[in-house]
C-alpha positions in Angstrom: -28.2 66.5 -259.0 -28.0 69.0 -261.8 -24.4 70.3 -262.5 -25.3 73.9 -261.7 -26.9 72.8 -258.4 -23.7 70.9 -257.5 -21.6 74.0 -258.2 -23.9 76.2 -256.0 -23.7 73.6 -253.2 -19.9 73.5 -253.4 -19.6 77.3 -253.4 -21.9 77.4 -250.4 -19.8 74.9 -248.5 -16.5 76.7 -249.4 -17.8 80.0 -247.9 -17.6 78.4 -244.5 -14.0 77.3 -244.9 -11.3 79.9 -244.3 -8.0 79.2 -246.2 -4.8 81.1 -245.6 -3.8 83.5 -248.3 -1.2 82.2 -250.8 0.8 85.5 -250.6 4.2 85.1 -248.9 4.4 86.7 -245.5 7.4 86.8 -243.2 7.7 86.8 -239.4 11.0 87.9 -237.9 11.6 86.8 -234.4 14.3 88.5 -232.3 15.2 86.2 -229.4 17.4 87.7 -226.6 18.9 84.6 -225.0 18.4 84.3 -221.3 21.6 85.4 -219.5 22.1 85.2 -215.7 25.3 87.2 -215.9 24.3 90.1 -218.1 20.6 90.7 -217.7 18.6 91.9 -214.7 16.6 88.7 -214.4 15.5 86.4 -211.7 18.3 83.8 -211.9 17.5 80.5 -213.6 19.5 77.3 -213.4 23.0 77.9 -214.9 22.5 75.2 -217.6 19.7 77.2 -219.3 20.8 80.7 -218.2 24.0 81.0 -220.2 23.4 83.6 -222.8 26.4 82.4 -224.9 25.1 78.9 -225.1 22.2 78.9 -227.6 21.9 75.1 -227.7 20.7 74.8 -224.1 19.3 78.3 -223.5 15.9 78.7 -221.9 14.5 80.8 -224.8 16.1 78.9 -227.6 17.4 75.3 -227.3 15.6 74.2 -224.1 12.3 72.3 -224.3 10.1 75.4 -224.5 12.7 77.5 -226.4 11.8 78.9 -229.8 14.1 76.6 -231.8 13.1 73.4 -230.0 9.4 74.1 -229.8 9.0 75.1 -233.5 11.2 72.2 -234.6 8.8 69.8 -232.8 5.7 71.5 -234.2 3.7 69.7 -236.9 2.6 73.1 -238.2 6.1 74.4 -239.1 8.7 72.8 -241.3 12.4 73.7 -240.8 14.1 75.2 -243.9 17.8 75.0 -244.7 19.2 78.5 -244.3 22.4 79.9 -245.8 24.0 83.3 -245.7 25.9 85.4 -243.3 24.6 86.8 -240.0 25.9 89.3 -237.5 28.4 88.2 -235.0 26.0 88.8 -232.0 23.5 86.4 -233.6 24.6 82.9 -232.4 22.1 80.9 -234.4 19.4 81.5 -237.1 16.5 79.2 -237.8 13.8 79.4 -240.6 10.5 77.6 -240.8 7.7 77.5 -243.4 4.1 77.0 -242.3 2.8 73.6 -243.4 -0.3 74.9 -245.2 0.6 78.4 -246.3 3.4 80.7 -247.6 4.2 82.1 -244.2 7.8 81.9 -243.1 9.5 82.5 -239.7 13.0 83.8 -239.4 14.3 83.5 -235.8 17.6 84.9 -234.6 19.2 83.9 -231.3 21.0 87.0 -229.9 24.0 86.5 -227.6 22.5 87.4 -224.2 25.2 90.1 -223.7 23.7 92.0 -226.6 20.2 92.4 -225.3 20.4 96.2 -226.0 21.1 95.3 -229.6 18.2 92.9 -229.7 15.9 95.6 -228.3 17.1 98.2 -230.7 16.8 95.8 -233.6 13.2 95.1 -232.7 12.3 98.8 -232.8 14.4 99.3 -236.0 12.6 96.5 -237.8 9.2 97.8 -236.5 10.0 101.2 -238.0 10.8 99.6 -241.4 14.5 99.9 -241.1 17.2 97.2 -241.3 15.6 95.2 -244.1 17.6 92.1 -244.8 17.5 89.3 -247.4 17.5 85.7 -246.0 18.5 83.3 -248.8 16.9 79.9 -248.9 17.3 77.1 -251.4 14.5 78.2 -253.7 13.8 81.8 -252.7 15.0 84.8 -250.7 12.9 86.0 -247.8 12.5 89.7 -247.0 13.2 90.0 -243.2 14.1 92.6 -240.7 12.3 95.9 -241.5 10.8 94.2 -244.6 9.0 91.5 -242.5 5.2 91.6 -242.1 5.3 90.8 -238.4 8.2 91.5 -236.0 8.5 89.7 -232.7 10.6 89.9 -229.6 11.1 87.1 -227.1 13.2 87.5 -223.9 13.8 89.7 -220.9 12.5 93.2 -221.0 15.7 95.1 -221.4 14.0 98.5 -221.0 13.7 97.6 -217.3 17.5 97.9 -217.1 18.5 100.6 -219.6 17.3 103.6 -221.6 17.2 103.8 -225.3 19.9 106.0 -226.9 17.9 106.9 -230.0 14.4 107.2 -231.3 13.1 104.9 -234.1 10.5 106.6 -236.3 8.5 105.2 -239.2 10.5 104.9 -242.4 7.5 104.1 -244.6 3.7 103.8 -244.6 3.6 100.0 -244.7 1.4 98.3 -242.1 3.6 96.3 -239.8 2.6 94.4 -236.6 4.6 93.6 -233.5 4.5 90.9 -230.8 6.6 91.6 -227.7 6.8 88.6 -225.3 8.6 90.1 -222.3 7.6 91.2 -218.8 5.2 94.1 -218.8 6.1 95.0 -222.4 3.1 97.3 -222.9 4.3 99.5 -220.0 7.8 99.8 -221.2 7.5 99.7 -225.0 4.4 101.9 -225.6 6.2 105.2 -226.2 9.1 103.9 -228.4 6.8 101.5 -230.3 4.3 104.2 -231.1 7.0 106.2 -232.9 7.8 103.3 -235.2 4.4 103.4 -236.7 3.9 99.7 -236.1 0.8 98.2 -234.4 1.0 96.0 -231.3 -0.6 92.7 -232.1 0.2 91.1 -228.7 2.1 92.3 -225.7 2.0 92.0 -221.9 0.8 93.8 -218.8 2.7 92.0 -216.0 5.6 89.6 -215.4 5.6 86.5 -217.6 7.6 83.6 -218.9 8.3 84.3 -222.6 8.4 80.7 -223.7 7.6 79.6 -227.2 4.2 78.0 -226.7 2.6 81.5 -226.5 4.3 82.6 -229.7 3.3 79.4 -231.4 -0.4 79.8 -230.5 -0.5 83.5 -231.5 1.1 82.8 -234.9 -1.3 80.0 -235.5 -4.1 82.6 -235.6 -2.1 85.2 -237.4 -1.4 82.7 -240.2 -5.1 82.3 -240.7 -5.7 86.1 -240.6 -7.9 85.8 -237.6 -8.8 89.0 -235.7 -6.6 90.3 -233.0 -9.0 89.1 -230.3 -8.5 85.5 -231.5 -4.7 85.9 -231.3 -5.1 87.2 -227.8 -7.4 84.4 -226.7 -5.2 81.6 -228.1 -2.1 83.1 -226.5 -3.9 83.2 -223.2 -5.2 79.6 -223.6 -1.6 78.4 -224.4 -0.1 80.3 -221.5 -2.6 78.9 -219.0 -2.1 75.4 -220.4 1.6 75.4 -219.6 1.7 77.8 -216.6 -1.5 76.7 -214.9 -2.2 80.3 -213.9 -5.9 80.4 -214.5 -7.5 81.5 -217.8 -8.7 84.8 -216.4 -5.3 85.7 -215.2 -3.8 84.7 -218.5 -6.3 86.8 -220.4 -5.4 89.8 -218.3 -1.7 89.2 -218.8 -1.9 89.8 -222.6 -3.2 92.8 -224.5 -3.7 93.7 -228.1 -3.6 97.2 -229.7 -3.0 100.4 -227.9 
């Protein structure tokens, strides 16, 4: 085959392959640890419902908790993380995507500080609270400097009202995932004021376990459309919850 023809063939084949961008992007995940004593939740077994015990908590160290699930994932590689963290953050974990320059910073908030976790979500969504996260070979821009801000845990706005409003601090395009019960119902008004866009949130009661976040981020890494993020989140939720795919699709929503 002529050299020019080979080049044309290669170019044609590559058009059908979608590679993630090499630009660094950061996801900041706020995890409000499940807490039987301090949150208005349906009680779970004591071993996984202690909001001061991150290692065994339902939303962090248990089998479907964020830290355990992503540590076991072949798609994400744990990164050593140094630096200080706030006292109410019991643990911090950082992962890099295997095939791209996407990083996850996940913070496990003491369950007693669910209000702080909720307020931080909205602060970060507004572009406030930017924070450097030092790694061995680079420093990540997290908090309000992240590209995607995520919340995992009980919907605290079912239990308390916000004491302040979080308004957009810049014009940067920021996206948000809120995996909590009926998050679209409770977060619509305060989130709109932040200027961020809801990539994925919920319409009814749900279990905010890590498989949903893992599936959604798998599509976000590839810059797939919001509809693909929604579909893969629903597929993952149905796989683990056995709730029926149509019900899972209705549970999640994208956009306003």
